[in-house]
KESE-57760 format. One line per field, with one value per residue (C-alpha): residue number from 1; residue in one letter; y negated, x negated, z negated. Coordinates in nm, 3 decimals. Layout:
<vozas>
num	NUM / ...
residu	A / ...
c2	Y / ...
c1	X / ...
c3	Z / ...
</vozas>
This chain:
<vozas>
num	1 / 2 / 3 / 4 / 5 / 6 / 7 / 8 / 9 / 10 / 11 / 12 / 13 / 14 / 15 / 16 / 17 / 18 / 19 / 20 / 21 / 22 / 23 / 24 / 25 / 26 / 27 / 28 / 29 / 30 / 31 / 32 / 33 / 34 / 35 / 36 / 37 / 38 / 39 / 40 / 41 / 42 / 43 / 44 / 45 / 46 / 47 / 48 / 49 / 50 / 51 / 52 / 53 / 54 / 55 / 56 / 57 / 58 / 59 / 60 / 61 / 62 / 63 / 64 / 65 / 66 / 67 / 68 / 69 / 70 / 71 / 72 / 73 / 74 / 75 / 76 / 77 / 78 / 79 / 80 / 81 / 82 / 83 / 84 / 85 / 86 / 87 / 88 / 89 / 90 / 91 / 92 / 93 / 94 / 95 / 96 / 97 / 98 / 99 / 100 / 101 / 102 / 103 / 104 / 105 / 106 / 107 / 108 / 109 / 110 / 111 / 112 / 113 / 114 / 115 / 116 / 117 / 118 / 119 / 120 / 121 / 122 / 123 / 124 / 125 / 126 / 127 / 128 / 129 / 130 / 131 / 132 / 133 / 134 / 135 / 136 / 137 / 138 / 139 / 140 / 141 / 142 / 143 / 144 / 145 / 146 / 147 / 148 / 149 / 150 / 151 / 152 / 153 / 154 / 155 / 156 / 157 / 158 / 159 / 160 / 161 / 162 / 163 / 164 / 165 / 166 / 167 / 168 / 169 / 170 / 171 / 172 / 173 / 174 / 175 / 176 / 177 / 178 / 179 / 180 / 181 / 182 / 183 / 184 / 185 / 186 / 187 / 188 / 189 / 190 / 191 / 192 / 193 / 194 / 195 / 196 / 197 / 198 / 199 / 200 / 201 / 202 / 203 / 204 / 205 / 206 / 207 / 208 / 209 / 210 / 211 / 212 / 213 / 214 / 215 / 216 / 217 / 218 / 219 / 220 / 221 / 222 / 223 / 224 / 225 / 226 / 227 / 228 / 229 / 230 / 231 / 232 / 233 / 234 / 235 / 236 / 237 / 238 / 239 / 240 / 241 / 242 / 243 / 244 / 245 / 246 / 247 / 248 / 249 / 250 / 251 / 252 / 253 / 254 / 255 / 256 / 257 / 258 / 259 / 260 / 261 / 262 / 263 / 264 / 265 / 266 / 267 / 268 / 269 / 270 / 271 / 272 / 273 / 274 / 275 / 276 / 277 / 278 / 279 / 280 / 281 / 282 / 283 / 284 / 285 / 286 / 287 / 288 / 289 / 290 / 291 / 292 / 293 / 294 / 295 / 296 / 297 / 298 / 299 / 300 / 301 / 302 / 303 / 304 / 305 / 306 / 307 / 308 / 309 / 310 / 311 / 312 / 313 / 314 / 315 / 316 / 317 / 318 / 319 / 320 / 321 / 322 / 323 / 324 / 325 / 326 / 327 / 328 / 329 / 330 / 331 / 332 / 333 / 334 / 335 / 336 / 337 / 338 / 339 / 340 / 341 / 342 / 343 / 344 / 345 / 346 / 347 / 348 / 349 / 350 / 351 / 352 / 353 / 354 / 355 / 356 / 357 / 358 / 359 / 360 / 361 / 362 / 363 / 364 / 365 / 366 / 367 / 368 / 369 / 370 / 371 / 372 / 373 / 374 / 375 / 376 / 377 / 378 / 379 / 380 / 381 / 382 / 383 / 384 / 385 / 386 / 387 / 388 / 389 / 390 / 391 / 392 / 393 / 394 / 395 / 396 / 397 / 398 / 399 / 400 / 401 / 402 / 403 / 404 / 405 / 406 / 407 / 408 / 409 / 410 / 411 / 412 / 413 / 414 / 415 / 416 / 417 / 418 / 419 / 420 / 421 / 422 / 423 / 424 / 425 / 426 / 427 / 428 / 429 / 430 / 431 / 432 / 433 / 434 / 435 / 436 / 437 / 438 / 439 / 440 / 441 / 442 / 443 / 444 / 445 / 446 / 447 / 448 / 449 / 450 / 451 / 452 / 453 / 454 / 455 / 456 / 457 / 458 / 459 / 460 / 461 / 462 / 463 / 464 / 465 / 466 / 467 / 468 / 469 / 470 / 471 / 472 / 473 / 474 / 475 / 476 / 477 / 478 / 479 / 480 / 481 / 482 / 483 / 484 / 485 / 486 / 487 / 488 / 489 / 490 / 491 / 492 / 493 / 494 / 495 / 496 / 497 / 498 / 499 / 500 / 501 / 502 / 503 / 504 / 505 / 506 / 507 / 508 / 509 / 510 / 511 / 512 / 513 / 514 / 515 / 516 / 517 / 518 / 519 / 520 / 521 / 522 / 523 / 524 / 525 / 526 / 527 / 528 / 529 / 530 / 531 / 532 / 533 / 534 / 535 / 536 / 537 / 538 / 539
residu	M / A / T / V / P / R / T / F / N / M / A / D / V / W / E / M / A / A / D / A / V / P / E / R / E / A / L / V / V / G / E / Q / R / R / T / Y / A / Q / L / E / E / R / A / N / R / L / A / H / H / L / A / A / R / G / I / G / P / G / D / H / V / A / L / Y / L / E / N / C / A / E / Y / V / E / A / M / L / A / T / W / K / L / R / A / V / P / I / N / V / N / H / R / Y / V / A / G / E / L / A / Y / L / L / D / N / S / D / S / V / A / V / L / T / Q / P / S / L / L / G / T / V / E / S / V / V / A / G / T / D / D / I / R / F / V / L / V / T / G / D / D / Y / E / A / A / L / A / A / A / S / P / E / R / P / V / V / P / G / R / G / D / D / D / H / Y / I / I / Y / T / G / G / T / T / G / M / P / K / G / V / V / W / R / H / A / D / A / F / F / A / C / I / G / G / G / D / P / T / R / L / E / G / P / V / E / R / P / E / E / L / P / D / R / I / T / E / Q / P / V / C / Y / L / P / V / A / P / L / M / H / A / A / A / Q / W / T / S / L / S / W / L / F / Q / G / S / K / V / V / L / M / P / G / G / P / L / D / P / D / A / V / W / R / T / V / G / A / E / S / V / N / L / L / T / V / V / G / D / A / V / A / R / P / L / L / D / A / W / D / R / A / V / A / E / G / R / P / Y / D / I / S / S / L / Y / S / I / S / N / G / G / A / P / M / A / P / T / T / R / E / R / I / F / A / T / L / P / Q / L / I / V / T / D / G / F / G / S / S / E / A / G / T / Q / G / A / M / R / V / E / P / G / G / R / R / G / D / A / K / L / V / R / F / D / Q / P / T / K / P / T / I / V / V / G / P / D / G / R / E / V / E / P / G / S / G / R / V / G / Q / V / L / A / G / G / H / L / P / L / G / Y / Y / N / D / P / E / K / T / A / A / T / F / V / E / R / D / G / Q / R / W / L / I / T / G / D / M / A / T / V / T / A / D / G / A / I / E / L / L / G / R / G / S / Q / S / I / N / T / G / G / E / K / V / F / P / E / E / V / E / G / V / L / K / G / H / A / D / V / Y / D / C / L / V / V / G / V / P / D / E / R / W / G / S / A / V / T / A / V / V / Q / P / A / P / G / A / S / P / T / L / E / A / L / V / A / H / C / K / A / S / L / A / G / Y / K / A / P / K / H / L / V / V / V / D / R / I / V / R / S / P / S / G / K / A / D / Y / R / W / A / R / E / V / A / E / K / A / V / T / P / A
c2	0.000 / -0.337 / -0.597 / -0.906 / -1.195 / -1.498 / -1.746 / -1.774 / -1.743 / -1.514 / -1.285 / -1.252 / -1.168 / -0.917 / -0.738 / -0.710 / -0.534 / -0.309 / -0.195 / -0.133 / 0.094 / 0.213 / 0.526 / 0.350 / 0.275 / -0.097 / -0.162 / 0.002 / -0.143 / 0.110 / 0.396 / 0.202 / 0.293 / 0.161 / 0.242 / -0.032 / 0.132 / 0.157 / -0.200 / -0.323 / -0.130 / -0.243 / -0.606 / -0.579 / -0.434 / -0.708 / -0.973 / -0.844 / -0.839 / -1.196 / -1.313 / -1.154 / -1.360 / -1.683 / -1.719 / -1.871 / -2.103 / -2.356 / -2.202 / -2.162 / -1.833 / -1.832 / -1.527 / -1.506 / -1.179 / -1.010 / -0.813 / -0.555 / -0.423 / -0.615 / -0.940 / -0.865 / -0.734 / -1.058 / -1.280 / -1.092 / -1.081 / -1.454 / -1.538 / -1.311 / -1.530 / -1.854 / -1.910 / -2.001 / -1.792 / -2.002 / -1.868 / -1.906 / -1.848 / -1.541 / -1.679 / -1.984 / -2.024 / -2.161 / -2.531 / -2.478 / -2.245 / -2.493 / -2.768 / -2.562 / -2.430 / -2.785 / -2.939 / -2.672 / -2.684 / -2.306 / -2.150 / -1.792 / -1.609 / -1.267 / -1.149 / -0.838 / -0.696 / -0.821 / -1.180 / -1.177 / -1.329 / -1.639 / -1.674 / -1.637 / -1.903 / -2.145 / -2.080 / -2.058 / -2.432 / -2.500 / -2.435 / -2.478 / -2.111 / -1.905 / -1.566 / -1.373 / -1.039 / -0.811 / -0.543 / -0.189 / -0.024 / -0.333 / -0.412 / -0.055 / -0.036 / -0.358 / -0.226 / 0.111 / -0.063 / -0.291 / -0.235 / -0.127 / -0.311 / -0.634 / -0.937 / -1.164 / -1.527 / -1.781 / -2.050 / -1.867 / -2.027 / -2.217 / -2.501 / -2.290 / -2.384 / -2.199 / -2.352 / -2.272 / -2.424 / -2.517 / -2.595 / -2.718 / -2.828 / -3.130 / -3.250 / -3.064 / -2.801 / -2.939 / -2.768 / -2.785 / -2.765 / -2.598 / -2.523 / -2.149 / -2.204 / -2.437 / -2.202 / -1.908 / -2.074 / -2.275 / -2.023 / -1.678 / -1.662 / -1.710 / -1.339 / -1.299 / -1.230 / -1.179 / -1.521 / -1.356 / -1.309 / -1.640 / -1.729 / -1.635 / -1.903 / -1.753 / -1.527 / -1.260 / -1.202 / -1.078 / -0.711 / -0.676 / -0.786 / -0.483 / -0.305 / 0.052 / 0.123 / -0.031 / -0.160 / -0.144 / -0.479 / -0.555 / -0.909 / -0.913 / -1.236 / -1.223 / -1.255 / -1.580 / -1.733 / -1.885 / -1.711 / -1.367 / -1.433 / -1.561 / -1.289 / -1.011 / -1.138 / -1.176 / -0.805 / -0.689 / -0.881 / -0.691 / -0.346 / -0.279 / -0.166 / -0.400 / -0.280 / -0.499 / -0.450 / -0.409 / -0.687 / -0.742 / -0.876 / -0.817 / -0.461 / -0.454 / -0.078 / -0.023 / -0.240 / -0.030 / 0.294 / 0.163 / 0.075 / 0.440 / 0.596 / 0.390 / 0.367 / -0.012 / -0.185 / -0.550 / -0.697 / -1.061 / -1.218 / -1.558 / -1.726 / -1.630 / -1.551 / -1.236 / -1.167 / -1.165 / -0.915 / -0.690 / -0.698 / -0.639 / -0.332 / -0.205 / -0.243 / -0.061 / 0.226 / 0.264 / 0.247 / 0.518 / 0.743 / 0.717 / 0.497 / 0.420 / 0.544 / 0.235 / 0.397 / 0.261 / -0.102 / -0.324 / -0.678 / -0.894 / -1.240 / -1.525 / -1.780 / -1.998 / -2.105 / -2.184 / -1.913 / -2.005 / -1.949 / -1.720 / -1.502 / -1.477 / -1.379 / -1.118 / -0.965 / -0.960 / -0.785 / -0.539 / -0.451 / -0.536 / -0.335 / -0.568 / -0.872 / -1.163 / -1.445 / -1.757 / -1.922 / -2.283 / -2.419 / -2.529 / -2.500 / -2.829 / -2.759 / -2.386 / -2.219 / -2.477 / -2.278 / -2.017 / -1.928 / -1.572 / -1.380 / -1.049 / -0.778 / -0.881 / -1.247 / -1.355 / -1.714 / -1.854 / -2.158 / -2.378 / -2.550 / -2.456 / -2.388 / -2.463 / -2.381 / -2.371 / -2.182 / -2.431 / -2.288 / -2.624 / -2.987 / -3.111 / -3.438 / -3.615 / -3.986 / -4.232 / -4.522 / -4.752 / -4.537 / -4.411 / -4.048 / -3.940 / -3.881 / -3.542 / -3.551 / -3.898 / -3.773 / -3.985 / -3.853 / -3.878 / -3.740 / -3.429 / -3.474 / -3.182 / -3.202 / -2.961 / -2.770 / -2.940 / -2.917 / -3.161 / -3.285 / -3.231 / -3.121 / -3.402 / -3.631 / -3.885 / -4.107 / -3.826 / -3.722 / -4.074 / -4.100 / -3.762 / -3.745 / -4.033 / -4.134 / -4.189 / -4.266 / -4.155 / -3.818 / -3.696 / -3.597 / -3.457 / -3.614 / -3.289 / -3.444 / -3.267 / -3.456 / -3.341 / -3.425 / -3.318 / -3.144 / -3.217 / -2.910 / -3.024 / -2.789 / -2.930 / -2.896 / -2.923 / -3.105 / -3.074 / -3.235 / -3.612 / -3.615 / -3.428 / -3.632 / -3.786 / -4.146 / -4.156 / -4.470 / -4.570 / -4.234 / -3.976 / -3.618 / -3.337 / -3.074 / -2.779 / -2.854 / -2.857 / -2.548 / -2.358 / -2.429 / -2.361 / -2.019 / -1.930 / -1.942 / -1.604 / -1.734 / -1.861 / -1.628 / -1.891 / -2.265 / -2.581 / -2.929 / -3.241 / -3.599 / -3.731 / -4.101 / -4.249 / -4.608 / -4.614 / -4.408 / -4.464 / -4.091 / -3.825 / -3.498 / -3.219 / -2.844 / -2.618 / -2.279 / -1.920 / -1.747 / -1.425 / -1.130 / -1.161 / -1.497 / -1.828 / -2.105 / -2.435 / -2.779 / -2.821 / -2.500 / -2.576 / -2.932 / -2.805 / -2.545 / -2.806 / -3.055 / -2.792 / -2.806 / -3.132 / -3.499 / -3.571 / -3.769 / -3.457 / -3.251 / -3.215 / -3.453 / -3.237 / -2.864 / -2.711 / -2.333 / -2.146 / -1.782 / -1.783 / -2.022 / -2.072 / -2.032 / -1.984 / -1.632 / -1.706 / -1.799 / -2.175 / -2.393 / -2.553 / -2.887 / -3.033 / -2.765 / -2.809 / -3.186 / -3.156 / -2.905 / -3.119 / -3.445 / -3.282 / -3.137 / -3.436 / -3.753 / -3.874 / -3.880
c1	0.000 / -0.144 / -0.228 / -0.016 / -0.259 / -0.222 / -0.360 / -0.491 / -0.846 / -1.053 / -1.145 / -0.781 / -0.669 / -0.951 / -0.878 / -0.513 / -0.614 / -0.869 / -0.606 / -0.347 / -0.555 / -0.863 / -0.907 / -0.908 / -1.232 / -1.298 / -1.639 / -1.880 / -2.223 / -2.432 / -2.494 / -2.345 / -1.983 / -1.767 / -1.412 / -1.212 / -1.280 / -1.655 / -1.680 / -1.490 / -1.706 / -2.032 / -1.913 / -1.829 / -2.170 / -2.345 / -2.134 / -2.242 / -2.606 / -2.586 / -2.410 / -2.684 / -2.937 / -2.750 / -2.517 / -2.183 / -1.905 / -2.019 / -2.363 / -2.471 / -2.625 / -2.791 / -2.737 / -3.038 / -2.941 / -2.862 / -2.538 / -2.522 / -2.277 / -2.464 / -2.359 / -1.991 / -2.064 / -2.245 / -1.963 / -1.709 / -1.938 / -2.007 / -1.638 / -1.558 / -1.792 / -1.646 / -1.986 / -2.034 / -2.206 / -2.406 / -2.444 / -2.796 / -2.896 / -3.120 / -3.330 / -3.442 / -3.815 / -3.968 / -3.903 / -3.541 / -3.481 / -3.639 / -3.410 / -3.095 / -3.182 / -3.251 / -2.945 / -2.713 / -2.857 / -2.890 / -3.022 / -3.075 / -3.141 / -3.027 / -3.241 / -3.378 / -3.734 / -3.803 / -3.724 / -3.882 / -4.213 / -4.037 / -3.840 / -4.150 / -4.335 / -4.048 / -3.970 / -4.334 / -4.360 / -4.019 / -3.846 / -3.498 / -3.461 / -3.417 / -3.466 / -3.472 / -3.291 / -3.397 / -3.178 / -3.307 / -3.450 / -3.443 / -3.085 / -2.965 / -3.139 / -2.974 / -2.630 / -2.690 / -2.773 / -2.467 / -2.106 / -1.850 / -1.570 / -1.427 / -1.588 / -1.351 / -1.416 / -1.164 / -1.035 / -1.052 / -0.803 / -0.709 / -0.954 / -1.272 / -1.506 / -1.588 / -1.873 / -1.960 / -2.272 / -2.238 / -2.526 / -2.306 / -2.483 / -2.671 / -2.822 / -2.914 / -2.685 / -2.393 / -2.207 / -1.829 / -1.660 / -1.318 / -1.087 / -1.016 / -0.643 / -0.696 / -0.950 / -0.714 / -0.447 / -0.654 / -0.932 / -0.819 / -0.463 / -0.265 / -0.191 / -0.117 / -0.428 / -0.214 / -0.050 / 0.276 / 0.459 / 0.364 / 0.175 / 0.299 / 0.437 / 0.345 / 0.059 / 0.302 / 0.408 / 0.062 / 0.096 / 0.381 / 0.142 / -0.085 / -0.041 / 0.088 / -0.104 / -0.452 / -0.629 / -0.999 / -1.164 / -1.511 / -1.652 / -1.967 / -2.092 / -2.325 / -2.152 / -2.335 / -2.107 / -1.779 / -1.562 / -1.699 / -1.644 / -1.290 / -1.165 / -1.331 / -1.182 / -0.837 / -0.830 / -0.990 / -0.727 / -0.461 / -0.604 / -0.767 / -1.115 / -1.395 / -1.691 / -2.002 / -2.293 / -2.621 / -2.879 / -3.094 / -3.048 / -2.720 / -2.706 / -2.402 / -2.416 / -2.423 / -2.113 / -1.920 / -2.040 / -1.924 / -1.581 / -1.539 / -1.699 / -1.502 / -1.175 / -1.191 / -0.860 / -0.965 / -1.292 / -1.402 / -1.677 / -1.847 / -1.823 / -2.008 / -2.330 / -2.164 / -1.883 / -2.098 / -2.360 / -2.077 / -1.915 / -2.251 / -2.311 / -1.961 / -2.020 / -2.355 / -2.201 / -1.921 / -2.163 / -2.378 / -2.079 / -2.084 / -1.785 / -1.729 / -1.425 / -1.233 / -0.889 / -0.832 / -0.900 / -0.602 / -0.730 / -1.034 / -1.047 / -1.293 / -1.392 / -1.682 / -1.798 / -1.627 / -1.562 / -1.576 / -1.252 / -1.443 / -1.543 / -1.180 / -1.081 / -1.355 / -1.217 / -0.868 / -1.003 / -1.226 / -1.000 / -0.646 / -0.480 / -0.604 / -0.453 / -0.698 / -0.689 / -0.905 / -0.915 / -0.990 / -1.116 / -1.419 / -1.582 / -1.415 / -1.067 / -1.028 / -0.824 / -0.636 / -0.475 / -0.507 / -0.435 / -0.301 / -0.252 / -0.064 / -0.142 / 0.016 / 0.033 / -0.291 / -0.337 / -0.617 / -0.657 / -0.955 / -0.949 / -1.191 / -0.916 / -0.546 / -0.399 / -0.025 / -0.003 / -0.114 / -0.159 / -0.177 / -0.076 / -0.285 / -0.257 / -0.452 / -0.514 / -0.626 / -0.874 / -0.584 / -0.500 / -0.172 / -0.091 / -0.144 / 0.191 / 0.243 / 0.179 / 0.023 / -0.322 / -0.485 / -0.787 / -0.809 / -0.968 / -0.829 / -0.722 / -0.636 / -0.411 / -0.262 / -0.498 / -0.839 / -1.171 / -1.271 / -1.557 / -1.928 / -2.149 / -2.370 / -2.271 / -2.001 / -2.080 / -2.027 / -1.713 / -1.567 / -1.640 / -1.491 / -1.179 / -0.937 / -0.591 / -0.315 / 0.047 / -0.014 / -0.163 / -0.522 / -0.665 / -0.993 / -1.159 / -1.271 / -1.502 / -1.319 / -1.170 / -0.851 / -0.542 / -0.182 / 0.012 / 0.374 / 0.485 / 0.294 / -0.005 / -0.348 / -0.616 / -0.966 / -1.233 / -1.532 / -1.713 / -1.716 / -2.064 / -2.200 / -2.024 / -2.245 / -2.185 / -2.286 / -2.214 / -1.944 / -1.763 / -1.749 / -1.846 / -1.784 / -2.060 / -1.836 / -1.604 / -1.892 / -2.052 / -1.727 / -1.723 / -2.094 / -2.064 / -1.819 / -2.100 / -2.252 / -2.609 / -2.547 / -2.560 / -2.561 / -2.607 / -2.596 / -2.525 / -2.689 / -2.763 / -3.111 / -3.204 / -3.152 / -3.217 / -2.917 / -2.656 / -2.767 / -2.750 / -2.768 / -2.576 / -2.833 / -2.771 / -3.009 / -2.946 / -3.039 / -3.001 / -2.812 / -3.051 / -3.225 / -3.061 / -3.226 / -2.971 / -3.015 / -2.891 / -2.710 / -2.512 / -2.417 / -2.311 / -2.086 / -1.939 / -1.862 / -1.708 / -1.456 / -1.304 / -1.423 / -1.459 / -1.788 / -1.941 / -1.923 / -2.145 / -2.509 / -2.766 / -3.056 / -3.114 / -3.359 / -3.404 / -3.511 / -3.572 / -3.319 / -3.068 / -3.138 / -2.841 / -2.795 / -2.741 / -2.367 / -2.370 / -2.345 / -2.516 / -2.848 / -2.809 / -3.116 / -3.330 / -3.155 / -3.201 / -3.572 / -3.622 / -3.425 / -3.599 / -3.942 / -3.860 / -3.679 / -3.822 / -4.146 / -4.450
c3	0.000 / 0.100 / -0.159 / -0.100 / -0.036 / -0.260 / -0.009 / 0.346 / 0.210 / 0.434 / 0.144 / 0.037 / 0.391 / 0.442 / 0.113 / 0.214 / 0.537 / 0.362 / 0.112 / 0.384 / 0.610 / 0.414 / 0.626 / 0.964 / 1.145 / 1.120 / 1.275 / 1.517 / 1.607 / 1.796 / 1.552 / 1.259 / 1.178 / 0.894 / 0.788 / 0.619 / 0.280 / 0.349 / 0.474 / 0.168 / -0.076 / 0.085 / 0.091 / -0.280 / -0.360 / -0.163 / -0.336 / -0.679 / -0.568 / -0.437 / -0.755 / -0.967 / -0.771 / -0.840 / -0.542 / -0.637 / -0.520 / -0.261 / -0.200 / 0.162 / 0.277 / 0.621 / 0.844 / 1.076 / 1.239 / 1.566 / 1.587 / 1.308 / 1.051 / 0.780 / 0.947 / 0.884 / 0.534 / 0.451 / 0.575 / 0.364 / 0.059 / 0.058 / 0.097 / -0.198 / -0.407 / -0.262 / -0.102 / 0.265 / 0.537 / 0.784 / 1.137 / 1.276 / 1.638 / 1.623 / 1.910 / 1.710 / 1.662 / 1.344 / 1.406 / 1.501 / 1.208 / 0.967 / 1.095 / 1.053 / 0.707 / 0.593 / 0.762 / 0.623 / 0.268 / 0.273 / -0.049 / 0.072 / 0.399 / 0.515 / 0.805 / 0.977 / 0.989 / 1.344 / 1.241 / 0.895 / 1.010 / 1.139 / 0.815 / 0.599 / 0.798 / 0.739 / 0.372 / 0.257 / 0.205 / 0.049 / -0.281 / -0.131 / -0.034 / -0.352 / -0.189 / 0.140 / 0.177 / 0.463 / 0.619 / 0.595 / 0.285 / 0.060 / 0.159 / 0.105 / -0.231 / -0.341 / -0.248 / -0.416 / -0.744 / -0.740 / -0.847 / -0.584 / -0.765 / -0.632 / -0.794 / -0.982 / -0.889 / -1.022 / -0.790 / -0.460 / -0.223 / 0.092 / 0.026 / 0.024 / 0.308 / 0.629 / 0.833 / 1.192 / 1.349 / 1.712 / 1.944 / 2.227 / 2.543 / 2.407 / 2.079 / 1.761 / 1.607 / 1.407 / 1.124 / 1.160 / 0.818 / 0.800 / 0.510 / 0.511 / 0.567 / 0.863 / 1.022 / 0.970 / 1.182 / 1.431 / 1.498 / 1.389 / 1.518 / 1.199 / 1.172 / 1.544 / 1.755 / 2.067 / 2.025 / 2.134 / 1.802 / 1.647 / 1.328 / 0.982 / 0.752 / 0.414 / 0.296 / 0.177 / 0.537 / 0.634 / 0.524 / 0.775 / 1.052 / 1.001 / 1.331 / 1.333 / 1.653 / 1.612 / 1.921 / 1.993 / 2.063 / 2.204 / 2.220 / 2.433 / 2.270 / 1.967 / 1.632 / 1.556 / 1.823 / 1.701 / 1.958 / 1.863 / 1.493 / 1.538 / 1.767 / 1.564 / 1.239 / 1.393 / 1.484 / 1.159 / 0.963 / 1.158 / 1.086 / 1.421 / 1.529 / 1.638 / 1.844 / 1.869 / 2.107 / 1.913 / 1.927 / 2.233 / 2.587 / 2.768 / 2.905 / 3.137 / 3.191 / 2.814 / 2.780 / 3.033 / 2.870 / 2.532 / 2.670 / 2.769 / 2.462 / 2.210 / 2.411 / 2.415 / 2.496 / 2.496 / 2.623 / 2.588 / 2.799 / 2.781 / 3.120 / 3.437 / 3.248 / 3.114 / 3.362 / 3.675 / 3.550 / 3.429 / 3.772 / 3.941 / 3.723 / 3.803 / 4.177 / 4.156 / 3.964 / 4.218 / 4.512 / 4.353 / 4.294 / 3.914 / 3.825 / 3.458 / 3.269 / 3.157 / 3.150 / 2.797 / 2.898 / 2.973 / 2.922 / 2.989 / 2.835 / 2.865 / 2.604 / 2.494 / 2.842 / 3.174 / 3.428 / 3.795 / 3.990 / 4.224 / 3.928 / 3.817 / 4.170 / 4.174 / 3.853 / 4.008 / 4.319 / 4.134 / 3.841 / 3.957 / 3.681 / 3.405 / 3.238 / 3.266 / 3.009 / 3.027 / 2.684 / 2.599 / 2.268 / 2.069 / 1.728 / 1.634 / 1.774 / 1.730 / 2.002 / 2.211 / 2.488 / 2.757 / 3.117 / 3.121 / 3.445 / 3.448 / 3.706 / 4.035 / 3.936 / 4.096 / 4.196 / 4.409 / 4.186 / 4.274 / 3.935 / 3.659 / 3.403 / 3.419 / 3.084 / 3.043 / 2.713 / 2.444 / 2.096 / 1.919 / 1.987 / 2.281 / 2.474 / 2.749 / 2.688 / 2.956 / 2.918 / 2.824 / 2.522 / 2.667 / 2.735 / 3.094 / 3.263 / 3.428 / 3.800 / 3.794 / 3.897 / 3.628 / 3.439 / 3.062 / 2.748 / 2.584 / 2.222 / 1.992 / 1.687 / 1.435 / 1.205 / 1.230 / 1.042 / 0.772 / 0.989 / 1.048 / 0.760 / 0.631 / 0.921 / 0.828 / 1.129 / 1.380 / 1.193 / 1.208 / 1.581 / 1.667 / 1.450 / 1.495 / 1.379 / 1.632 / 1.544 / 1.187 / 1.286 / 1.288 / 1.627 / 1.757 / 2.061 / 2.223 / 2.483 / 2.766 / 3.059 / 3.230 / 3.431 / 3.369 / 3.646 / 3.732 / 3.533 / 3.222 / 3.247 / 3.162 / 3.430 / 3.285 / 3.485 / 3.251 / 2.961 / 2.964 / 2.810 / 3.113 / 3.380 / 3.651 / 3.759 / 4.123 / 4.323 / 4.074 / 4.099 / 3.820 / 3.899 / 3.648 / 3.678 / 3.589 / 3.882 / 4.131 / 3.973 / 4.014 / 4.387 / 4.439 / 4.276 / 4.551 / 4.809 / 4.892 / 4.844 / 4.488 / 4.191 / 3.914 / 3.900 / 3.691 / 3.822 / 3.675 / 3.771 / 3.841 / 3.863 / 4.209 / 4.328 / 4.561 / 4.375 / 4.016 / 3.963 / 4.234 / 4.204 / 4.194 / 4.207 / 4.016 / 4.175 / 4.100 / 4.438 / 4.492 / 4.542 / 4.878 / 4.958 / 5.050 / 4.996 / 5.180 / 5.082 / 5.414 / 5.371 / 5.011 / 5.097 / 5.376 / 5.142 / 4.874 / 5.118 / 5.225 / 4.873 / 4.713 / 4.794 / 4.972 / 4.685 / 4.463 / 4.694 / 4.581 / 4.725 / 4.606 / 4.568 / 4.322 / 4.345 / 4.028 / 3.944 / 3.661 / 3.507 / 3.137 / 2.906 / 2.532 / 2.387 / 2.393 / 2.764 / 2.722 / 2.980 / 2.885 / 3.061 / 2.894 / 3.056 / 3.393 / 3.386 / 3.306 / 3.588 / 3.835 / 3.748 / 3.773 / 4.115 / 4.264 / 4.111 / 4.277 / 4.054
</vozas>
């Protein structure tokens, strides 16, 4: 019988699920397997160990880990203590790690043997980090010596903090501070990961949301990424099974093998950086007469990075039996909406994302401060309302600039630019911070990238502006060619002009061996701009 949760606190909701279905399998990461009962007991033991070493309410514990079962155990354990897990990019080198540990005020680090050297080099000269716990023998010994009982921590509730660090595409990482209750509804589905039944209104309704027929969910993104955390937690809180790919570079064939071996029902990718290699691996397997068994799979979703329309169409053509959902959101907004296409409902939409299923109040506001009227063709900023975070950790100026009041309500300026169609759907154009001003016209890189990726010679690309005496900024395509291809500027310009206004077509082409992206698939525009300026700007 499930414990009735007292609040929308993550620990309360998790314990409800663990009590409801203790025998079900909850988590699989490579060879690591945990039932709900095992995951609960190990989280309790880790919580007691952390408490014995001084971790308590409000303390920040950095998780410098690749995907592993210990990552989930640590998140649950810290929440049980009313402490806060801090996600750290496992690819950070010493300087980046030092910055994040300092910015987040972390007091302890959980890491793995392969990353311990970097941690030790950072914490050697500081007294801020009380201790470092390493997965493996030390971690298992700590758990074995600790109590399996649930820790009793007074005051646990909706107002406890959940922090997610976001690197974005520019600037240093920023910690987004959520109340547990707001994150539960804005980021984790409010008790409804499918978004079809609707969120609960009271905590006592949550036991009824434990699914009788659990699904199996696989997010390809690393767990240090917000989208992977949110979607994984939403299914765990409903009594389902989550499968994570072990740490290391993306192995598309391993993903498809895992789908078959674990009978995965739902798969989430992160933009073209994940979707395209998966489709390439699928095509190779079919051509070699060794197709993968994905008979259990019925849905592919995308989140965390844009997916080119041509990639969506390729999924439709390759796997026509699947539902395809393109999600839209951010670390600051949570989940804002989606574009869901059922089998047989394919649309050759040239837009980056057209989302007509909002999950929270969302408006588009023009430069004059008024909402953009549907069908007007005007471009405006996207604002998100409803459940929102408290702001950025240790950054009141950024918080004040990003969260604004409008008509007595609090809104987030998301940074996205969009138009509103005649039927009220929001068509995203791209990030305003990345827009290129060329000859007085604004060009959104994501829109041009989506078209360029439709050319047979382009495997991946980023679009940036480089200084130009005539245009102010010249649209420049940084392109990773398709295998064996040799793209030319003339061909790519002609391809773009068939779908876009002429001023949006690239004026320069820079060919690279590989497009650099973050571990979560996000574009690294700083890298692209440096490469483009070095190649295009005269010495």
